[in-house]
C-alpha positions in Angstrom: -12.2 10.1 -0.1 -8.7 8.6 0.0 -7.9 10.2 -3.3 -8.0 13.6 -1.6 -4.8 12.7 0.3 -2.8 13.1 -3.0 -3.6 16.8 -2.9 -1.5 17.0 0.2 1.6 15.6 -1.4 4.1 17.1 -3.9 3.0 16.4 -7.5 5.9 14.1 -8.3 5.1 11.8 -5.4 1.3 12.0 -5.9 1.7 10.9 -9.5 3.8 7.9 -8.6 1.4 6.7 -5.9 -1.6 7.3 -8.1 -0.3 4.8 -10.6 0.0 1.9 -8.1 -2.6 -0.8 -8.4 -3.0 -1.1 -4.6 -3.8 2.6 -4.4 -6.4 2.4 -7.2 -8.0 -0.5 -5.4 -8.2 1.4 -2.1 -5.9 -1.0 -0.3 -3.3 1.5 1.0 -3.6 2.4 4.6 -0.3 4.3 5.1 2.0 6.4 3.0 5.4 6.7 4.7 8.1 9.2 3.7 11.5 9.1 5.4 14.4 11.4 4.5 16.9 9.8 2.1 15.0 6.5 2.2 12.5 4.9 -0.2 8.8 5.9 -0.3 6.8 3.2 1.4 3.1 2.2 1.0 1.5 -0.1 3.5 -1.6 -2.1 2.6 -3.9 -4.2 4.8 -1.6 -7.3 4.1 1.7 -6.1 2.6 4.0 -3.3 1.8 5.5 -1.9 -1.4 8.2 0.6 -2.5 7.1 2.5 -5.6 9.6 3.0 -8.4 10.7 6.2 -10.0 11.1 6.8 -13.8 14.5 5.0 -13.7 12.8 1.9 -12.3 14.5 2.4 -8.9 12.8 2.9 -5.5 11.7 6.5 -5.2 14.0 8.0 -2.5 12.6 10.9 -0.5 14.6 14.1 -0.5 14.7 16.9 2.1 12.9 19.0 -0.5 10.1 16.4 -0.8 9.5 16.6 2.9 9.7 20.3 3.0 7.2 20.7 0.2 4.8 18.2 1.8 4.9 19.9 5.1 4.3 23.3 3.6 1.3 21.9 1.7 0.0 20.5 5.0 0.2 23.6 7.1 -0.9 25.9 4.2 0.8 29.0 5.8 -1.2 28.3 9.0 1.7 27.2 11.1 0.8 29.1 14.3 -2.9 28.3 14.1 -1.9 24.6 14.0 0.6 24.8 16.9 -1.3 22.6 19.3 -1.5 19.7 16.7 2.1 20.3 15.7 3.2 19.9 19.3 1.4 16.5 19.5 3.2 15.3 16.4 0.3 15.0 13.9 -2.1 17.0 11.7 -5.5 16.0 10.5 -6.5 16.8 6.9 -10.0 16.8 5.4 -11.5 13.4 5.3 -10.1 12.4 8.7 -6.7 11.3 7.4 -4.0 11.8 10.1 -0.5 12.8 9.2 2.1 12.0 11.8 5.7 13.4 11.7 9.0 13.2 13.4 12.0 15.5 13.5 13.7 17.6 16.1 11.6 18.4 19.2 11.6 22.0 20.4 11.1 22.0 24.2 9.6 24.6 26.5 10.6 23.5 29.9 9.7 19.8 29.9 6.9 20.2 27.3 7.2 19.8 23.5 6.3 23.2 22.0 6.6 22.1 18.4 8.7 19.8 16.1 11.1 21.2 13.5 13.5 19.8 10.9 11.0 17.2 9.8 12.6 13.9 8.8 9.6 11.6 8.5 5.9 11.8 7.5 3.3 9.1 7.9 -0.1 9.7 6.1 -2.6 7.4 7.7 -5.5 6.9 5.3 -9.0 6.9 6.8 -11.4 4.4 5.3 -15.1 4.5 6.0 -16.4 1.0 5.9 -20.2 1.2 6.0 -21.7 -1.9 7.7 -18.6 -3.1 9.6 -20.5 -2.7 12.9 -23.8 -4.3 11.9 -23.0 -7.7 13.3 -22.1 -6.2 16.7 -25.2 -4.1 17.4 -27.0 -7.0 19.1 -23.9 -7.6 21.3 -23.8 -4.0 22.6 -27.5 -3.3 22.7 -29.8 -4.2 25.6 -33.1 -4.6 23.8 -35.1 -5.2 27.0 -34.1 -1.9 28.4 -33.7 -0.1 25.1 -30.2 0.9 26.1 -26.8 0.8 24.5 -24.3 -0.9 26.8 -21.3 1.2 27.9 -18.7 -0.2 25.5 -14.9 -0.1 25.2 -13.3 -1.1 21.9 -9.7 -2.5 22.4 -7.2 -2.9 19.6 -3.6 -2.3 18.6 -2.9 0.5 16.0 -4.2 -0.2 12.4 -6.7 -2.8 13.5 -9.9 -0.7 12.9 -10.8 0.8 16.2 -11.8 4.2 14.8 -13.4 2.6 11.7 -15.6 0.4 13.8 -16.4 3.2 16.3 -17.5 5.4 13.3 -19.9 2.8 12.0 -21.4 2.0 15.4 -22.1 5.7 15.9 -23.8 5.8 12.6 -25.9 2.7 13.4 -26.9 3.8 16.9 -27.8 7.3 15.6 -29.9 6.1 12.7 -31.3 3.1 14.5 -31.7 -0.5 13.2 -35.1 -2.1 13.0 -33.6 -5.6 12.6 -32.4 -5.4 16.2 -35.2 -3.3 17.6 -32.8 -0.4 18.0 -34.5 3.0 17.9 -32.2 5.8 16.8 -30.5 7.6 19.8 -29.2 11.1 20.3 -25.4 10.6 20.0 -22.8 13.2 21.0 -19.4 12.8 19.4 -16.1 14.4 20.7 -13.8 14.2 17.7 -10.5 15.6 19.1 -8.4 14.8 16.0 -11.1 15.1 13.4 -10.6 11.4 12.4 -14.1 10.0 13.1 -16.4 12.5 11.4 -13.5 13.7 9.1 -14.9 17.2 9.5 -13.7 20.1 7.4 -14.6 23.6 8.8 -16.8 21.8 11.3 -18.9 19.9 8.7 -18.7 16.1 8.8 -17.4 14.5 5.7 -18.1 10.9 6.9 -21.5 9.4 7.6 -22.1 9.7 11.4 -25.9 9.4 11.6 -28.8 11.8 11.5 -29.1 12.2 15.3 -25.4 12.8 15.9 -24.1 16.1 17.3 -20.4 16.7 16.6 -17.9 18.6 18.7 -14.8 18.8 16.5 -11.1 19.5 17.4 -11.8 19.7 21.1 -9.9 18.0 23.9 -11.7 14.8 24.9 -12.3 15.4 28.6 -13.5 19.0 28.2 -15.6 18.0 25.2 -17.4 15.2 27.1 -18.4 17.5 29.9 -19.5 20.2 27.5 -21.7 17.9 25.6 -23.5 16.3 28.5 -24.4 19.8 29.7 -25.3 21.3 26.3 -26.7 18.6 24.0 -28.7 16.1 26.3 -27.2 13.0 24.6 -28.4 9.5 25.2 -25.0 8.1 24.0 -21.6 9.8 24.0 -18.7 8.6 21.7 -15.0 9.4 21.9 -11.8 7.9 20.5 -8.6 6.8 22.1 -9.1 7.3 25.9 -6.2 6.8 28.3 -5.4 9.9 30.3 -6.5 10.4 33.9 -8.7 13.4 32.8 -10.5 11.2 30.3 -11.3 8.7 33.0 -12.7 11.4 35.3 -14.9 12.8 32.4 -16.2 9.3 31.6 -17.2 8.8 35.2 -19.1 12.1 35.0 -20.8 10.9 31.8 -21.9 7.6 33.3 -23.1 9.3 36.5 -25.2 11.7 34.4 -27.1 8.6 33.0 -25.5 8.9 29.5 -24.1 5.8 27.8 -20.5 5.8 26.5 -18.8 4.1 23.6 -15.1 4.6 23.2 -11.8 3.1 22.1 -8.4 2.4 23.7 -5.0 1.1 22.4 -4.3 -2.3 23.8 -3.2 -5.8 22.7 -6.2 -7.5 24.4 -8.4 -7.3 27.4 -5.7 -8.4 29.8 -3.3 -5.7 28.6 -5.7 -2.9 29.6 -6.0 -4.4 33.0 -2.4 -3.3 33.5 -3.1 0.4 32.7 -3.1 2.3 36.0 -5.1 5.3 34.6 -8.0 3.0 33.6 -8.3 1.2 37.0 -11.2 3.4 38.4 -13.3 2.4 35.4 -12.3 -1.2 35.3 -12.6 -1.8 39.0 -16.0 -0.1 39.0 -17.2 -2.2 36.1 -18.1 0.9 34.2 -17.9 -0.8 30.9 -20.6 -3.5 30.2 -19.1 -4.7 27.0 -15.5 -5.0 25.6 -14.9 -5.5 21.9 -11.4 -6.9 21.3 -10.1 -6.4 17.7 -7.2 -7.5 15.6 -6.4 -7.5 11.9 -5.9 -11.2 11.5 -8.6 -11.7 9.0 -8.7 -8.1 7.8 -9.3 -4.8 9.4 -11.7 -4.9 12.3 -11.5 -8.6 13.0 -13.5 -9.2 16.2 -11.6 -11.6 18.4 -13.8 -11.4 21.5 -16.9 -9.7 22.9 -16.7 -9.7 26.7 -19.1 -8.5 29.5 -18.3 -6.4 32.5 -16.6 -9.3 34.2 -14.4 -10.2 31.3 -16.5 -13.2 30.4 -17.1 -14.0 26.7 -20.6 -13.0 25.4 -21.9 -15.7 23.1 
């Protein structure tokens, strides 16, 4: 699915990237284009600067950025205005394209961004099976219940990749661990988990999963517990106060939650004021702490509700 990203780049740049060995091996996780600076590819372990036909680093021109942005919006600028104001777009396959430039303000709010000077294509990789070794850690076999689980990691350490695979496993069930398939409801605000295109998931998210795509997290969670009677609800990148209030509603409704948050480690999220109601109330029964030390999705710790390591 990563190959589809090249369709959202100018032909000259797509051709250069497509020839790189790291791209062909599926190791590229970011394509970064900065005005008047070299094209940069970031892999799991390194970075490279592709060369042009003259054997010099390929420098990004204003025209390259303009053409890339026009391909991305496909003449749907106003329909994408909410995403543009947040500084990213999601393209089919769940790949997120972030951008910077000149912010256009409306009062104190960002209405949109113009004069784009940088693009960052973050490549989504579905790694089937990455969550298998963790199912027994987040599943209470005696009560046939998934533990309320928070996945903690810095950017580019596999939070979304792991969440996607856990959703698939919980939805389909896993006889090895006595896990019967559960009804899972997924709020995919940025279309990164399911990678939906026109509402249809492009990634494997399980046969019992109901998807609400391109919907703000808090509103989506409340809608799904009312409309879809889920046993487990999944959501990516919580952090705002309204997310916390919605999660409290989910848990009070008897629905289990599995979600992610940006953080260096367990102790870093203890400093997040917005999360205090959930942490103080021991809403989460399991914490999965990730890094990329030994590859994407390296599990550093599995902790219980009290922050004690689960063996």
